[in-house]
Structure formats: structure tokens, C-alpha cells
C-alpha positions in Angstrom: -3.6 -55.3 -18.9 -2.1 -57.4 -16.2 -3.7 -60.6 -14.9 -4.2 -59.1 -11.4 -6.0 -56.1 -12.8 -8.2 -58.3 -14.9 -9.0 -60.4 -11.8 -9.9 -57.3 -9.8 -12.1 -55.8 -12.5 -13.8 -59.2 -13.0 -14.4 -59.6 -9.3 -15.9 -56.0 -9.1 -18.2 -56.7 -12.0 -19.4 -60.0 -10.4 -20.1 -58.3 -7.1 -21.9 -55.4 -8.8 -24.0 -57.8 -10.9 -24.8 -59.9 -7.8 -25.8 -56.9 -5.8 -28.0 -55.6 -8.6 -29.8 -58.9 -8.8 -30.5 -58.8 -5.0 -31.9 -55.3 -4.6 -33.7 -56.0 -1.3 -30.7 -57.4 0.6 -30.2 -54.4 2.8 -33.9 -53.9 3.7 -35.0 -54.2 7.3 -38.0 -56.3 8.6 -41.2 -54.6 7.6 -39.7 -52.7 4.8 -40.6 -53.2 1.1 -38.8 -51.9 -2.0 -41.0 -49.6 -4.1 -40.7 -50.8 -7.8 -43.1 -48.4 -9.6 -46.6 -47.5 -10.5 -49.3 -48.6 -12.9 -52.1 -46.3 -14.1 -55.2 -48.2 -15.2 -58.5 -46.7 -16.4 -61.8 -48.3 -15.5 -63.7 -46.4 -18.2 -62.9 -44.0 -21.0 -59.5 -42.4 -20.8 -59.1 -38.8 -19.8 -57.7 -36.2 -22.2 -54.8 -35.7 -19.8 -51.2 -36.7 -20.8 -49.7 -39.7 -18.9 -46.7 -37.4 -18.1 -48.9 -34.9 -16.4 -50.5 -37.7 -14.3 -47.2 -39.4 -13.4 -45.9 -36.1 -12.2 -48.5 -36.2 -9.4 -47.0 -39.4 -8.0 -44.7 -38.6 -5.1 -42.3 -41.6 -5.0 -40.0 -42.6 -7.8 -38.4 -46.1 -8.0 -34.7 -46.7 -8.1 -33.0 -45.9 -11.4 -32.4 -48.8 -13.9 -29.8 -49.2 -16.6 -30.0 -52.0 -19.1 -32.6 -53.6 -17.0 -30.6 -53.6 -13.8 -30.6 -51.1 -10.8 -26.9 -50.5 -11.1 -26.7 -47.6 -8.6 -28.7 -49.5 -6.1 -26.3 -52.4 -6.6 -23.3 -50.2 -5.9 -25.1 -49.0 -2.7 -25.7 -52.5 -1.5 -22.2 -53.7 -2.4 -20.6 -51.0 -0.3 -23.2 -51.1 2.5 -20.9 -52.9 5.0 -17.7 -51.2 4.0 -16.2 -49.3 6.9 -13.4 -47.4 5.0 -13.6 -43.9 3.8 -13.3 -45.0 0.2 -16.3 -47.4 0.5 -18.4 -44.7 2.1 -17.5 -42.2 -0.6 -18.4 -44.7 -3.4 -21.7 -45.4 -1.6 -22.6 -41.8 -1.2 -21.4 -40.5 -4.6 -22.1 -43.4 -6.9 -24.7 -45.4 -5.1 -28.4 -44.9 -4.6 -30.2 -46.1 -1.4 -33.3 -48.4 -1.9 -36.6 -46.5 -2.2 -38.8 -47.8 0.6 -42.5 -48.1 -0.1 -44.5 -45.4 1.9 -48.2 -46.1 2.2 -49.0 -42.6 3.4 -47.1 -41.1 0.4 -49.0 -43.5 -1.9 -52.3 -42.3 -0.4 -51.2 -38.6 -0.9 -50.4 -39.5 -4.5 -53.9 -40.9 -5.0 -55.4 -37.7 -3.8 -53.1 -35.6 -6.1 -54.2 -37.8 -9.1 -57.8 -37.2 -8.2 -57.3 -33.4 -8.0 -55.3 -33.4 -11.2 -58.3 -34.9 -13.0 -60.7 -32.5 -11.4 -58.5 -29.6 -12.3 -58.8 -30.7 -16.0 -62.6 -30.7 -15.9 -63.4 -34.2 -14.7 -65.3 -32.9 -11.7 -66.7 -36.4 -10.7 -63.4 -38.2 -11.0 -62.5 -40.9 -8.6 -59.1 -42.7 -8.1 -58.7 -46.0 -6.3 -55.5 -47.6 -5.2 -54.2 -51.2 -4.8 -50.8 -52.7 -4.1 -49.1 -55.7 -5.7 -46.6 -57.3 -3.3 -44.1 -60.0 -4.2 -41.7 -61.0 -1.5 -40.2 -57.6 -0.4 -41.2 -55.6 -3.5 -44.3 -53.5 -3.8 -45.9 -51.9 -6.9 -48.8 -49.5 -6.7 -51.8 -49.6 -9.0 -54.0 -46.5 -9.4 -57.4 -47.1 -11.0 -58.7 -44.0 -12.6 -62.5 -43.3 -13.2 -62.6 -39.8 -14.7 -66.2 -39.7 -15.8 -67.5 -37.0 -18.2 -65.6 -33.8 -18.8 -67.3 -30.5 -17.9 -67.3 -27.5 -20.2 -67.8 -23.9 -19.4 -71.2 -22.6 -20.2 -70.3 -18.9 -19.7 -68.4 -16.4 -17.5 -69.9 -13.6 -15.5 -67.8 -10.6 -14.3 -68.7 -8.1 -11.6 -70.9 -5.2 -12.7 -70.0 -2.0 -10.8 -69.5 1.7 -11.4 -66.5 1.8 -9.2 -63.0 2.3 -10.6 -62.1 -1.4 -10.1 -65.4 -2.6 -11.6 -65.1 -0.5 -14.7 -61.5 -1.6 -15.1 -62.5 -5.3 -14.9 -65.3 -4.8 -17.4 -62.8 -3.3 -19.9 -59.9 -5.7 -19.2 -61.5 -9.1 -19.0 -61.4 -11.7 -21.8 -64.2 -11.9 -24.4 -67.2 -14.1 -23.5 -66.7 -16.1 -26.7 -63.3 -17.2 -25.5 -65.0 -19.2 -22.6 -68.2 -20.6 -24.0 -67.9 -24.3 -24.7 -64.3 -24.8 -23.8 -63.3 -27.5 -21.3 -63.2 -26.5 -17.6 -59.6 -26.1 -16.5 -58.5 -24.7 -13.2 -55.3 -23.4 -14.7 -57.1 -21.3 -17.2 -59.3 -19.7 -14.6 -56.2 -18.9 -12.5 -54.5 -17.3 -15.6 -57.5 -15.0 -16.0 -57.2 -13.9 -12.4 -53.4 -13.4 -12.8 -53.9 -11.4 -16.0 -56.5 -9.0 -14.4 -54.3 -8.5 -11.3 -51.2 -7.8 -13.3 -53.1 -5.4 -15.6 -54.6 -3.7 -12.6 -51.1 -2.9 -11.2 -50.3 -1.4 -14.6 -53.3 0.9 -14.4 -53.0 2.4 -10.9 -54.5 -0.4 -8.7 -51.5 -0.7 -6.4 -51.4 -4.0 -4.4 -54.1 -5.7 -6.4 -53.3 -9.5 -6.5 -55.1 -12.7 -7.6 -56.2 -13.4 -4.0 -58.6 -10.4 -4.3 -60.5 -12.2 -7.1 -62.3 -15.5 -6.6 -64.7 -17.8 -8.5 -67.8 -19.6 -7.6 -69.2 -22.3 -9.9 -72.7 -23.4 -10.7 -73.0 -27.0 -12.0 -76.7 -27.5 -11.4 -78.0 -27.6 -15.0 -77.2 -31.3 -15.3 -75.6 -31.0 -18.7 -72.0 -31.3 -17.5 -71.6 -27.6 -17.8 -70.2 -25.0 -15.5 -71.3 -21.4 -15.2 -68.4 -19.4 -13.7 -68.7 -16.2 -11.7 -65.7 -14.0 -11.0 -66.2 -11.8 -8.0 -64.2 -9.3 -5.9 -63.3 -10.2 -2.3 -64.2 -7.8 0.4 -62.1 -4.7 0.2 -58.8 -5.3 2.1 -56.6 -2.7 3.8 -54.5 -0.6 1.4 -57.4 0.2 -0.9 -56.2 -1.9 -3.9 -59.6 -1.3 -5.5 -58.9 2.5 -5.8 -56.5 4.2 -8.3 -53.1 5.3 -6.9 -50.9 8.1 -8.1 -47.2 8.8 -7.8 -46.5 11.1 -4.9 -43.1 12.5 -3.7 -39.9 10.8 -4.7 -36.9 10.7 -2.4 -33.5 9.3 -3.3 -30.6 8.4 -1.0 -27.7 8.2 -3.4 -25.1 6.9 -0.8 -27.1 4.7 1.6 -25.7 2.2 4.1 -27.8 0.2 6.6 -25.3 0.9 9.4 -25.8 4.6 9.0 -29.1 6.1 10.4 -31.2 8.2 8.1 -30.8 11.3 10.2 -27.2 11.5 9.0 -28.4 12.3 5.5 -28.9 15.9 6.2 -28.0 17.6 2.9 -31.1 17.9 0.8 -31.1 18.8 -2.9 -34.1 19.1 -5.2 -33.7 18.3 -8.9 -36.6 17.9 -11.4 -39.1 17.3 -8.6 -37.0 14.7 -6.8 -35.5 15.2 -3.3 -31.9 13.9 -2.8 -30.7 13.1 0.7 -27.0 12.6 1.0 -24.1 13.2 3.4 -21.5 13.1 0.6 -21.4 13.4 -3.1 -21.3 10.3 -5.4 -23.4 10.4 -8.6 -24.8 13.6 -9.9 -28.5 14.0 -9.0 -29.3 15.0 -12.6 -28.1 11.6 -13.8 -30.1 9.8 -11.2 -33.2 11.9 -12.0 -33.1 10.9 -15.7 -32.9 7.3 -14.7 -36.0 7.3 -12.5 -39.3 7.0 -14.4 -42.7 8.7 -13.6 -43.3 12.0 -12.0 -45.5 13.3 -9.2 -49.1 13.1 -10.2 -48.7 10.3 -12.7 -50.9 7.2 -12.5 -49.0 4.4 -10.8 -47.6 1.8 -13.2 -45.9 -1.2 -11.5 -43.6 -2.2 -14.4 -42.1 1.3 -14.5 -41.1 1.0 -10.8 -39.2 -2.2 -11.6 -37.8 -0.6 -14.7 -36.5 2.4 -12.6 -34.8 -0.1 -10.2 -33.2 -1.9 -13.1 -32.0 1.3 -14.7 -30.4 2.4 -11.5 -28.6 -1.0 -11.2 -27.6 -0.7 -14.9 -25.6 2.4 -14.1 -23.0 -0.1 -12.8 -22.1 2.0 -9.7 -24.5 0.4 -7.2 -24.4 -2.9 -5.4 -28.0 -2.7 -4.1 -31.1 -0.7 -5.0 -34.1 -0.9 -2.8 -37.5 0.8 -3.4 -39.9 1.5 -0.6 -43.5 2.8 -1.2 -45.4 4.8 1.4 -49.2 5.2 1.0 -50.5 8.8 1.6 -54.1 10.0 1.4 -54.8 13.5 0.2 -58.5 14.2 0.1 -60.2 11.6 -2.0 -56.9 10.7 -3.8 -54.2 8.1 -2.9 -50.6 8.9 -3.4 -47.5 6.6 -3.2 -44.4 8.3 -1.9 -41.3 6.6 -3.2 -37.9 6.3 -1.5 -34.9 4.8 -3.4 -32.1 3.6 -1.2 -28.9 3.2 -3.2 -25.9 1.3 -1.8 -22.7 2.0 -3.9 -20.4 -0.8 -5.0 -16.7 -0.6 -5.3 -15.8 2.3 -7.6 -12.9 0.5 -9.1 -12.1 -3.1 -9.8 -9.5 -5.3 -11.5 -10.0 -8.7 -13.1 -7.8 -11.3 -14.9 -8.5 -14.2 -17.3 -6.2 -17.1 -18.2 -6.4 -19.5 -21.1 -3.8 -22.3 -22.0 -3.8 -25.2 -24.4 -1.0 -27.7 -24.9 -0.2 -30.3 -27.5 2.7 -32.6 -27.0 4.0 -33.1 -30.5 7.6 -33.7 -31.6 8.0 -29.9 -31.1 6.0 -29.4 -27.9 3.6 -26.5 -28.4 1.8 -24.3 -25.9 -0.8 -21.6 -26.6 -1.7 -19.3 -23.8 -3.3 -16.0 -23.1 -3.7 -13.6 -20.2 -6.3 -10.7 -20.2 -6.1 -8.0 -17.6 -9.0 -5.6 -17.1 -9.3 -2.4 -15.0 -12.6 -0.6 -14.6 -13.7 2.7 -13.0 -17.5 2.8 -12.6 -17.9 6.5 -11.8 -15.1 8.4 -13.5 -16.6 11.9 -13.6 -19.4 11.6 -11.1 -22.0 10.8 -13.7 -21.8 6.9 -13.6 -19.4 7.0 -16.5 -17.6 3.7 -16.8 -13.9 3.8 -17.9 -12.4 0.5 -18.9 -8.9 -0.4 -20.0 -8.1 -4.0 -21.0 -4.7 -5.5 -21.9 -4.9 -8.8 -23.8 -1.9 -11.0 -24.5 -1.4 -14.4 -26.1 1.7 -16.4 -27.0 2.5 -19.6 -28.9 5.6 -21.4 -27.8 7.4 -24.4 -29.1 10.3 -26.4 -27.8 12.6 -28.2 -30.2 15.8 -27.9 -32.1 16.3 -24.6 -34.1 13.0 -23.3 -32.8 12.5 -20.0 -31.1 10.9 -20.5 -27.6 8.3 -17.9 -28.3 7.4 -18.0 -32.0 4.3 -15.8 -32.0 2.5 -13.4 -29.7 -0.4 -10.9 -29.8 -0.7 -7.8 -27.7 -3.9 -5.8 -27.6 -4.8 -2.7 -25.7 -8.4 -1.4 -25.5 -9.9 1.6 -23.8 -13.6 2.5 -23.6 -15.7 5.1 -22.0 -19.4 4.4 -21.4 -22.0 7.1 -20.6 -25.5 6.4 -19.3 -28.2 7.1 -21.8 -27.9 7.7 -25.5 -25.8 10.7 -26.5 -26.7 11.9 -30.0 -27.1 15.2 -31.7 -30.6 16.7 -31.1 -31.6 13.7 -29.0 -32.7 11.8 -32.2 -32.2 8.5 -30.3 -34.1 8.2 -27.1 -33.8 5.4 -24.6 -35.8 6.8 -21.7 -38.2 3.9 -21.4 -35.6 1.2 -21.8 -34.5 -0.9 -18.9 -30.9 0.2 -19.6 -29.3 2.3 -22.3 -25.8 3.6 -22.7 -23.3 5.2 -25.2 -19.8 3.9 -25.6 -16.7 5.3 -27.3 -14.0 2.7 -27.9 -10.4 2.7 -29.1 -8.3 -0.4 -29.6 -4.8 -1.3 -30.9 -3.5 -4.8 -31.7 0.0 -5.9 -32.5 0.6 -9.4 -33.8 4.0 -10.9 -34.3 4.6 -14.3 -36.1 8.3 -15.2 -35.9 9.8 -15.9 -39.3 6.7 -14.6 -40.9 5.2 -11.1 -40.3 4.3 -8.3 -37.9 0.8 -6.8 -38.2 -0.7 -3.7 -36.5 -4.3 -2.6 -36.4 -6.0 0.4 -34.8 -9.7 0.8 -34.5 -12.2 3.2 -33.0 -16.0 3.1 -32.7 -18.9 5.0 -31.3 -22.1 3.1 -30.5 -25.3 2.6 -28.4 -26.5 -0.2 -26.3 -30.1 -0.5 -25.0 -32.2 -3.2 -23.3 -36.0 -2.6 -23.7 -36.8 -5.5 -21.3 -35.3 -8.5 -19.5 -34.9 -10.7 -22.5 -33.7 -8.5 -25.4 -30.6 -6.4 -25.8 -29.5 -4.4 -28.8 -26.1 -2.8 -29.8 -25.6 -0.5 -32.7 -22.3 1.0 -33.7 -23.1 3.3 -36.6 -19.3 4.0 -37.1 -16.4 1.7 -36.6 -13.1 2.7 -38.4 -10.2 0.2 -38.5 -6.8 0.8 -40.0 -4.6 -2.3 -40.7 -0.9 -2.3 -41.6 1.6 -5.0 -42.3 4.6 -3.6 -40.5 7.1 -6.2 -41.7 7.4 -9.6 -43.4 10.1 -12.1 -44.1 11.2 -13.3 -47.5 9.8 -16.7 -46.7 6.4 -15.2 -45.9 6.5 -13.0 -49.0 7.0 -16.1 -51.1 4.0 -17.6 -49.5 1.9 -14.5 -50.2 3.1 -14.5 -53.8 1.8 -18.0 -54.3 -1.6 -17.4 -52.5 -3.6 -14.6 -53.9 -6.3 -14.8 -51.3 -3.9 -14.7 -48.4 -2.0 -11.8 -50.1 -5.3 -9.8 -50.4 -6.2 -10.4 -46.8 -2.9 -8.9 -45.6 -3.0 -5.7 -47.7 -2.9 -2.4 -45.8 -6.4 -1.1 -45.8 -9.2 0.8 -44.1 -12.4 -0.8 -42.8 -15.3 1.6 -42.4 -18.2 -0.4 -41.1 -21.5 -0.4 -39.2 -22.2 -3.1 -36.7 -25.6 -4.2 -35.3 -25.9 -6.9 -32.6 -28.9 -8.6 -31.0 -28.9 -10.8 -27.9 -31.8 -12.8 -26.4 -31.3 -14.4 -23.0 -33.7 -16.2 -20.7 -31.0 -16.8 -18.1 -31.7 -15.8 -14.5 -28.5 -15.5 -12.6 -28.3 -17.8 -9.6 -31.3 -20.0 -10.6 -31.1 -23.5 -12.0 -33.8 -23.0 -14.6 -33.7 -24.1 -18.2 -32.9 -21.2 -20.5 -32.3 -20.3 -24.1 -29.9 -17.7 -25.5 -29.6 -16.4 -29.0 -27.3 -13.9 -30.6 -26.8 -12.3 -34.0 -24.5 -9.7 -35.5 -24.4 -8.0 -38.9 -21.4 -6.0 -40.1 -21.6 -4.3 -43.6 -18.3 -2.7 -44.4 -17.0 -0.4 -47.1 -20.4 0.8 -48.6 -20.0 4.4 -47.5 -16.4 4.4 -48.5 -17.3 3.0 -51.9 -19.9 5.7 -52.5 -17.6 8.5 -51.5 -14.7 7.1 -53.6 -16.9 6.8 -56.7 -18.3 10.3 -56.3 -14.8 11.7 -55.7 -13.2 9.8 -58.6 -15.9 8.8 -61.1 -13.4 8.0 -63.9 -11.3 5.7 -61.8 -11.7 2.0 -62.0 -11.9 -0.3 -59.0 -10.3 -1.0 -56.7 -10.9 2.5 -55.3 -9.0 4.3 -52.5 -10.1 6.5 -49.7 -7.7 9.0 -48.2 -5.0 7.4 -50.4 -5.6 3.9 -48.9 -7.4 0.9 -50.3 -10.5 -0.1 -48.3 -12.3 -3.4 -47.7 -15.9 -4.0 -48.7 -17.7 -7.0 -47.3 -20.7 -8.3 -45.4 -20.0 -10.3 -42.2 -22.8 -12.1 -40.4 -22.6 -14.3 -37.3 -25.3 -16.0 -35.3 -25.5 -18.4 -32.4 -28.0 -20.3 -30.2 -27.4 -22.0 -26.9 -29.8 -24.1 -24.7 -29.0 -25.1 -21.1 -31.2 -27.5 -19.3 -30.9 -28.8 -15.8 -31.6 -32.1 -14.1 -31.6 -32.5 -10.3 -27.8 -32.5 -9.9 -26.5 -32.5 -13.5 -27.0 -30.3 -16.5 -26.6 -30.4 -20.3 -25.6 -27.6 -22.6 -26.0 -27.5 -26.4 -24.6 -24.7 -28.6 -24.5 -23.9 -32.3 -22.5 -21.0 -33.9 -22.5 -20.1 -37.6 -20.6 -17.2 -39.3 -20.1 -16.2 -42.9 -18.3 -13.3 -44.5 -18.6 -12.4 -48.2 -16.3 -9.8 -49.9 -17.7 -7.8 -52.8 -17.3 -4.6 -54.7 -13.9 -3.1 -53.7 -12.8 -6.2 -51.7 -11.2 -9.3 -53.1 -10.8 -11.0 -49.7 -11.9 -10.6 -46.1 -9.2 -8.8 -44.1 -7.2 -11.1 -41.9 -8.5 -9.6 -38.7 -12.2 -10.1 -39.7 -11.8 -13.8 -40.7 -13.1 -16.7 -38.7 -11.1 -19.4 -36.9 -11.8 -22.3 -34.6 -10.0 -24.4 -32.0 -8.9 -23.6 -28.5 -10.4 -23.9 -25.0 -13.7 -22.1 -26.0 -14.3 -23.8 -29.3 -13.4 -27.2 -30.7 -11.1 -28.3 -27.9 -9.4 -31.2 -29.6 -7.5 -28.7 -31.8 -5.5 -25.7 -30.6 -6.6 -22.3 -31.6 -6.3 -21.5 -35.3 -4.9 -24.9 -36.2 -8.0 -26.5 -37.9 -9.3 -26.0 -41.5 -10.2 -24.7 -43.9 -12.2 -27.7 -45.0 -10.1 -30.7 -45.8 -6.8 -28.7 -46.2 -4.1 -30.8 -44.4 -2.9 -29.4 -41.0 0.8 -28.8 -41.5 3.4 -29.8 -39.0 3.8 -27.5 -36.0 7.1 -25.7 -36.3 8.2 -22.1 -36.2 8.9 -22.0 -39.9 5.3 -22.8 -40.8 2.6 -20.1 -41.0 -0.1 -22.1 -39.2 -2.9 -19.6 -38.7 -5.9 -21.3 -40.3 -8.7 -18.8 -41.0 -11.7 -18.8 -43.3 -14.8 -17.0 -44.6 -17.4 -19.4 -43.2 -17.6 -21.0 -39.8 -19.7 -23.8 -38.4 -19.4 -24.9 -34.8 -21.5 -27.1 -32.5 -20.9 -28.2 -28.9 -22.6 -30.6 -26.5 -21.5 -30.8 -22.9 -22.7 -32.8 -19.9 -21.8 -31.5 -16.5 -22.0 -33.4 -13.2 -20.8 -33.0 -9.6 -17.9 -35.0 -8.3 -17.2 -33.8 -4.8 -17.8 -30.5 -3.1 -16.6 -27.7 -5.4 -15.1 -30.1 -7.9 -17.3 -30.7 -11.0 -16.8 -32.9 -14.0 -17.8 -32.7 -17.7 -17.9 -34.8 -20.8 -18.2 -33.0 -24.1 -18.2 -33.4 -27.9 -17.3 -30.5 -30.2 -17.7 -30.4 -34.0 -17.2 -27.9 -36.8 -14.7 -26.4 -39.2 -14.1 -23.3 -41.3 -14.2 -22.9 -45.0 -13.4 -20.5 -47.8 -16.1 -18.8 -49.9 -15.7 -19.3 -53.6 -14.8 -15.8 -54.7 -12.6 -15.7 -57.8 -9.5 -17.9 -58.5 -8.6 -20.4 -55.8 -5.0 -21.4 -55.2 -4.3 -25.1 -55.7 -3.3 -25.8 -52.1 -6.6 -24.3 -50.9 -9.1 -26.1 -53.2 -10.0 -28.6 -50.5 -10.9 -25.6 -48.3 -13.7 -24.2 -50.4 -17.2 -24.6 -49.1 -19.3 -26.9 -51.3 -22.9 -27.9 -50.4 -22.4 -31.5 -51.5 -19.1 -31.9 -49.6 -18.9 -29.7 -46.5 -20.6 -32.3 -44.2 -17.8 -34.7 -45.0 -15.3 -32.1 -43.8 -16.7 -31.7 -40.3 -14.1 -32.2 -37.6 -15.3 -33.9 -34.4 -13.5 -34.2 -31.1 -14.3 -34.7 -27.5 -13.0 -35.5 -24.0 -13.4 -35.0 -20.3 -13.0 -32.0 -18.1 -12.6 -30.9 -14.5 -14.0 -27.6 -13.1 -13.1 -26.1 -9.7 -16.3 -24.1 -9.3 -16.3 -21.7 -6.3 -19.3 -19.7 -7.5 -17.4 -16.5 -8.2 -14.4 -18.3 -9.7 -14.1 -21.2 -12.1 -10.8 -22.9 -13.0 -11.3 -25.3 -15.8 -9.1 -28.2 -17.3 -10.4 -29.9 -20.5 -8.6 -32.8 -22.0 -9.6 -33.5 -25.6 -8.7 -35.6 -28.6 -9.9 -35.9 -32.2 -12.7 -38.4 -33.1 -12.8 -37.4 -36.8 -10.0 -35.7 -38.8 -11.4 -34.0 -42.0 -8.0 -33.7 -43.6 -7.4 -37.5 -43.6 -8.1 -39.4 -46.8 -11.7 -40.3 -47.4 -12.6 -43.5 -45.6 -10.0 -42.9 -42.9 -11.4 -39.7 -41.3 -12.9 -41.5 -38.3 -10.0 -42.3 -36.0 -11.5 -44.4 -33.2 -9.5 -47.4 -34.4 -6.3 -45.4 -33.7 -7.3 -44.8 -30.1 -4.4 -45.9 -28.0 -4.1 -43.9 -24.7 -1.4 -46.2 -23.5 0.8 -45.1 -26.4 3.2 -42.2 -25.8 3.2 -41.4 -29.5 -0.6 -41.4 -29.8 -0.9 -39.1 -26.7 1.7 -36.7 -28.1 0.0 -36.4 -31.5 -3.6 -36.2 -30.3 -4.3 -35.1 -26.8 -4.8 -31.4 -26.3 -4.9 -29.9 -22.7 -7.0 -26.8 -22.3 -6.6 -24.7 -19.1 -8.8 -21.7 -18.7 -10.8 -19.5 -16.2 -14.5 -19.7 -16.5 -16.9 -22.0 -18.4 -16.3 -22.3 -22.2 -19.8 -21.0 -23.1 
């Protein structure tokens, strides 16, 4: 570091420290810096958390770090800067002083008082004082909660009307209320529950405002007798049961086209379709819409019908309008579904690149191209074809420029609903359900090693019973793998590694796959959410049973159709939590996978093994270049078969995301994990350090991290992550943490450690 740079940094630190120690320097006459709040009780404390009370206080003081208002110091230090850089630093890194606002403090006092009353302290009082020193003000709220009231009992309306009988049947038990502390929130929840339940039982338009309480506190025993009553009957008759009336559907609706242009009318299963051109077959739409004419109105089934129509994948907007119609003493709701088609066809592309500047510079990259048709035969069938490619290149003496590549082609055809013989699987009440037939071929070429081809087909079902849960079941997936060619060098390696040799044998994989996904994510909303996923794949059990029945005198390994087949159980699960602050957010992720061969299988087939590394995994290592366990990573060159895979995977990620300017976002992240082999029979000498051991695996965790940039334009995200290892599990014990080697100014260190990851989309 040069003397001038040291001087500049020292001057900046001095100015920043000085500005932080004079936080009121930019205040005008009559202004005071708000420094915080004290909560003091003048009697017994209330059974209300401090956090709940503090959330009622409107103003928040400036942020402090290590006892100093650093961001306020930055703001003050740049307050008189006229240049664009100074203004940018002040706006992005600084924080203006929080000016004490007496009116806001008084509002906070009233909110604190209400917070205590809502928790049952009906005689609560809150006083306020201010402590002022020079130009700094601290508020002191003095809380006198008094005694807490309990509920003596609850009284519900007694009536022989439809709504009265419903409330008598649906309300909570009296014993759930007697003697419990009075809480406004609980009373509100009872109203919400009754209103929601009413909408599920025909009372269209019933909402919590139609129910109110009055309270009797006159017994002098700090008890409350609560009375729930119905408001005067409003327009719309929400106190009377409603039934489904006529259902009209506009399958091709655009706002700019008047309704009179939809002249063609077609009736199908009691539903009238109005359209001026054909799009999706009415029979398909009719199956998607729930409830028929004369059914008791159920609100959730209307929302479910809308979701099912959107789930067809052919519509951009789905709007439902209800029209009330009286017929004698009955009320009917005529429904009109207005469906606006989306683009029938679309095309998308994904990009992923990671680079490591070693002696033989390496570059891993991939491009995925996807074409989709959302209404292939007029029944909302989705046809999808995807081409996936990836290459690994190296530049150096006697090295092929492209030393490995993968090419995959996948086609799928998805039908709405569950297509099974005799309709033995029914998904009519699900939000969404579909059936998918899939065919995929993959070709992998490793220069100077091997060429491998696999072909797989599957038939399965997908259904979503509600917003949070989604299930996928593929009762049949058949995969055929074949080693097309191998070099003498690779054959020698197989001969010396029995596990690797078994994983590359030509075989059949007949498996069943079940997947479960749970997601609280709401698209477009910055709300904390949790997602979980799990998949289970048992393979070879049916093949084993058939082979044993067909050849009872034959010893294992058995064959099916003249080919050996794999038998294993593969399980993978993951959990992710995303939480948001005002402008920043955190994301934590854990992923675990394990595969165990048994019976007819000695090893997990190569295409079903786990791997880590790359732009969506542990970013300090390139894809498939880490593990298993403490097995050393060999030098990157075309002559080396560096394709690290294992039977067990553990992966964890923590990422902090923050705004920089406009569409440019930043991230800091830490990734950890590894892969291991499962102890199954003899282990080759060079793989012993890769076997999972309970008393050793935690010492073999690889850790890396770095910084990232994201160009986030809502519908498109271009991401660059720069990462390097913190802990190398293949180093000798005692030397695995490598912070002491950190030397970003060294060309050699950067070449051997920094990995550049370029990709489209967020990593997870």
C-alpha cells in the first residue's frame, strides 16, 4: 500500500470518526436529534412483550455500529459536498439525522395506551416526558397498566334465521372463553372465523364488519361479559343463503372488444360459452370450473376455479364476476368468467458460466434453450422441447480447447387433469392437476476418457391441492444408459476403481419418483417465506421381482431383457428461508441428498450420483470439481477425469442481498458442503478419504464465499458471483482453513483460487 493511499484512508477515517462524534452538526435552530426511548413502569409490569410495545413507537433513532452513528457520520461528512460523488455517497451510504417530532411522540403515547388496552388492561394510562441535553432528546414513556381484565363469558345471537342458526353451530365453545384474558385480537379472530365460514356455507358477502361486540364491565370484578351481535341487514342479503345460478364463460376475451361481438353461443354441461373464435375446447374449460347450477355457494371453490383456469397455462388473466339474481324466495349468483389468452408460444434461454484462471485456464459454461406451445391440440395441452448444452474448455499446451461437452434434448407433453385408466386417480377438487409424458436423451463426451448416452422416458401426475402444497408422482420412469466408447487410459482407471467401473456399466433403471414441494412464497410481495422440498426414488424393485420370478435358479446380479439393471434408493430434501428487511434481504438454504445401492446394484449409476460446485451450488469451486470427502482435487488438465460425484450430498448457503443503485444489486455469500461415498463393499485406496464417517465428515466440509453483482430488471436477472475458498477439505489436517493464504494482490493466488460465476437468474 502506497504512502499516499495510507494517508487518504487515514484522513477519511479521521473525518468519519469526527463526524460521528458530532451528530448534531447539521441540525438547524429549533431542531433536536431524537436519540431513543425509555419504557418505565409505575406499577406492576404488564404481560406484554417489550418488542410488542416498542413496535407502537413511531420514530426510530439513527443506526449505531460499535457505539457510533456511522451512517449519520457519513451523511454529515458529505453534507457540504457539491460533486455528484459526494451526493451519491450521502444518499446511498449515509443516513440523515432523525429529528425529534413532538406530535409523533404524542401519537406514539396514544398507540402504547391502546396496545395495553387491547391486551386487557382496560384502565391503562401512559404518560410522557422528554429528556433534553444540548440538541439531543430522549423520550420517556411511563406505563401504568393497572389490573388485567378477563372474559367472564361470551353471548351469541339467538335467532331462527339462516344466519342465526349458522352462528349457533359455528361459534367457538363457551369453555374456550371463560376466564381467559381479554384480548382484542382474539375477539377479531372470532369474527373473521365466522365470516370466512359463512362464505363457505352460502352466505355470500358476509364479512367481519357485519358482526360487532359490546362489552359489559359493570360487575366490578375486572371481568368482561362479551356480546356478539349482527349489524342491521345490509344490501346484498349476506344473512341469507345463496346458490349457484347460471355460469357463462368468455374463452377469448379482450377489454377492447365489446361483449356483443361474442355472438357464438355453445352450451356444454350446463355452462354457456360465448366466443367469436375457437381457442380451448369448452369441454376442457367445463371440467376446470367447480360447482354447478343449484349448488350452495362456496367461496373457496370460486377461487379454486379461477386458479385452475390460470393453471391451464394458456391464459394471461382470469376474471370472475358475480351477479345476484332473485328467484322467488331464493337468491342465485350468476357467474361470468372472462378469460384473456396469453401468448400461445414462447421461447426462453438460460446461461451459466464459471471460470478458474489456473495454469491451464478453464471455463465451464452452459446454454439452455426452451420452446413451449401452451395449446397444442386446443385442449390446453402444453408441448415443451428443451435443448441443454454445457462445455468445459481449457487453454494450454497439448490441451484440446473443448475437452468435454454435454448435450441433452427433452420433450414433454402435459395434459390438464389426471389421465389414468378407469379414472382411478381424480384431481377434480385440486387447485391444479396435470398429466405429463416425457422423453429425454443425453449425450456426454469427455475428451480422452469416454462417451456416454442415456435415454429416459416417464409418465406422471402433478397436483396442487392448495396454495402451499404441490405433489408429483411418476409411477414409471425407465432409463437406459450405455457407454458408447472409452479410451485405453479411462479403461485403466476403471480397472483400478471398482466403484467407478460399476457406475459406468450399461444398465436399465426402472424407478418410481415421488416429489413434494411446500412454498409460502407470494410472487411480487416482499414477505418472509419458507420453502421445503423432498423427493424419493426407489429403483429396480419391480425389475428385481420380475427377474427372480423369470429366473429363480439364477444368482445375482440378475438381468432384465438381457441387460443388467440398477437397484437403489435415492432421497433428496431441501429447505430454504427468505426473510426481508426494509431494503435488504437474507436467504438461507440447506440441501441434503443420499443414495444407497442394494440388491442387484453394487453402485449408484453415474447419472444418478450427486455433485456440487458451480454457479448454483458451492460457488468457490467449479461444477463437479469438489469431493468426495477429503479426496484431493487433481490438477485441471484434459488428461484427468475430473468429474467428482458421490452417494451423499450436504450443501448449505447463506446470502445477503442489498441494493447498490437503480437496477444494480449486490450480494455477499457463504457456501458450504461436500459430497461423500457410502460405505458399500470394498473401497479403492485412492477413495478411502471420500467415504462418509460420522466422526469425520464435519472436518471435511468445504467452505467458500465471495461477493456478487446482480442486474435485476424484474423479468430478467444477470448475475456475476466472484468466489474463493475459505476452507479446503483436501488439505492436510491443521491446514484446511486458508485465510492466512489470502492474497488478492498476488497473480498466482488469484489464478489458483478465484472462481467467476456468470449466470441468468438468482442461484436459489
